[in-house]
Steps between C-alpha positions, in 0.01 A plus 500: 500500500393838635360422853301809529325446167421141594348618833289757309387221264394277795321789671315590190390143443375458858312834469334380179401175659352692801309744274369222291360331813343830610355535146326164523313595821254745339395572139477849381146597593489824288232700689555872561239658740367839592344629826156681475305596810672240708434220259757330268426453128689333216671778290699298247546138396847411370528299177730223624340475853298226667195729520478535125413130472239506776248754367583755764407840354573868540263660759448177688496565875778322705349394830789296652858399426606176682182529697569844645410856387706604191700773660639255757693334217834674457508508114158666493601751769836585366475451117131506423517145364390157603801260488644216717158392614333160531136609475302800387131570552327692219154657485332581172146630542332267746737207434792424732771256396801374680802417264789277607815623334758247377713404201274333239564331155320788323767746616733391212607860423593561860702179519677596182583867584551472881669164536624323189653802314679652811637159604612422138668842476690443820617152386614664176697781674637263765626260227668789321656617839649154549635515145663841573650365828658218301611750226644787712531393855689816616404750245335821648272576201357147489449506878297820471312347205417193716357721774290686239361177357423349849325829607303501172370152594409615851329810357282293264394245757433755776285712273213251525523514888514875479169494313359310785639747746712241674737690727839332430434446131397869471821623664722280276313602191526874571883471573583278205278710261681820599848380490504253213569773230775646713674161544476446130668846446766394758568191292515708182772727657708216650498299171610784273741643763679164502506508119646858538223631280255663742335827386331619826619559856419285804352810661184447291470147653553624856252786434224256388566277799447799726194617321338157517588451863327831590200381299498170686519664843233753392265216402556327835429824693199568280635835384370422152229284340618164383377371169544800268826599671648158435404523137647844466824392666519212244452733214778727629751207553419337165531832312838558669625154389371525141660851462831377631488194266410731214811716585702176509395412149645837378816462719579146376400572143804325351563246776406129532334576830230686302339165454487449874344844557243418238416172669464661839283779347285227346471311838391811694283642221308183424459389858378844624311622189170300545473584871582871444297556188188296580485527879722764668436789269117449465471470877696813559327697226138387489487287813414169312723248341474372137632151586517359861837495671480120519522472122749772432749391765555171325736686266754472794588163340682713231771590753663162573438393136701788360774467763539128410502585130773765551713252699453231236606742228812612703356856519482489884790329687717238336392139508759271659308186396251400234124505552296198410285610200180339630526668837571839345219472249260374768557807710463745211177329391331552838413869439323474159316181603366664824400816312314323216323278749390799719382695201298194375347457843423870545364595147418181308362238738422657838331196636794269398564208739830474674587177320428665166725789588781267605485308179505820295802623694692172447424506126618865465802414717608212277454711193717779637781260589494354152492848342813601707682175388428601134620865571829357649548283193448783256720730708786254482449441128472866388696698748818485297314626193302786655623858506596638843491856635801726450746521789385165648823321450433191707219393271724582203780278625254215540371550143859517365596174671201314363541638149878446474438124542330503169762699294696292249811710443693806622341731243148424625616549861640848419188605305277388787711692759498822297125472466457446869715803587297719269167386643593486872 
């Protein structure tokens, strides 16, 4: 096996474990503050934060954080937010109350979005990475794809630490957030260059690497503000990738690899669209999101799901062994099951208990697996009878082989072949 790739896999796994341990130390508090005449007041309460569940309100005065003046706490001083604290003292009118901050059973949404989903996503991409190692141990495109998947897992799990202003998690998040789209473009170039069907030069890949490196250094040196700049950089990177994939559709119009380009376009489009349309663009244009980042970023599960589907359909790499149907369907069913459960918890039953959500997820998960088994059965039964697109000769050959088995004499064979040539 590729030793460098295995080392990268181990390093990513150790980092995820470390970040998870850090994440368990403090819940997201979700209090933004403002200074007025030397006093600190609550400016904003975040929807998924601890403060939302403890009746802390905008305009409350913050007297102390961890028993000291608010400005002595580094997240208040540097970011105007209260995070990574154990206690907070709040004054409302003549009442003063000391709150002890810790993870509690009523923080179900925070457990889901900040721990369960990121860890589940990393397990998903790590499993797919192991599968790719077994499939293409010394293949350059698959190696770059593995790096991309592992970095996507790190990006997702470090995002929750970035929201808490944890230093290490924040640096990992910024780096992976900026370079993930470029690494995907690098994979795109390597894959189609190996197939000798690449339609753009590697200079574009190097150019984006350089641009994002300058952006990363600029953020570290505080040349530019952080949040809106990161979102703007994401829009630029995603727009570049979508434009190149669109050009690829035209370039490979009569080639089998068109299916692969469509799949990759679907992967990037569906995984980025909710975050871009309902969070990034609204924040950049009107300064307020339509849907919170925690909800929109769950579309990341589309990426490994589409990659697995393309591999299973022989549209991305060539399988050297068969995949167990149950394992394949179980992986593909994760995404829709998660999404439906999250939408139910968010919009239908906001006060749903964790046990209820788990049972709902399992029910949807089983139904999805059964539906995929039925789809596989109908595909095998009807594939030889369905029309195929012109110029896609591999599918035509499969259909010819299946149909010729049923012909009774040479005349029927000739008639069928003439019909196939006319149609395909």
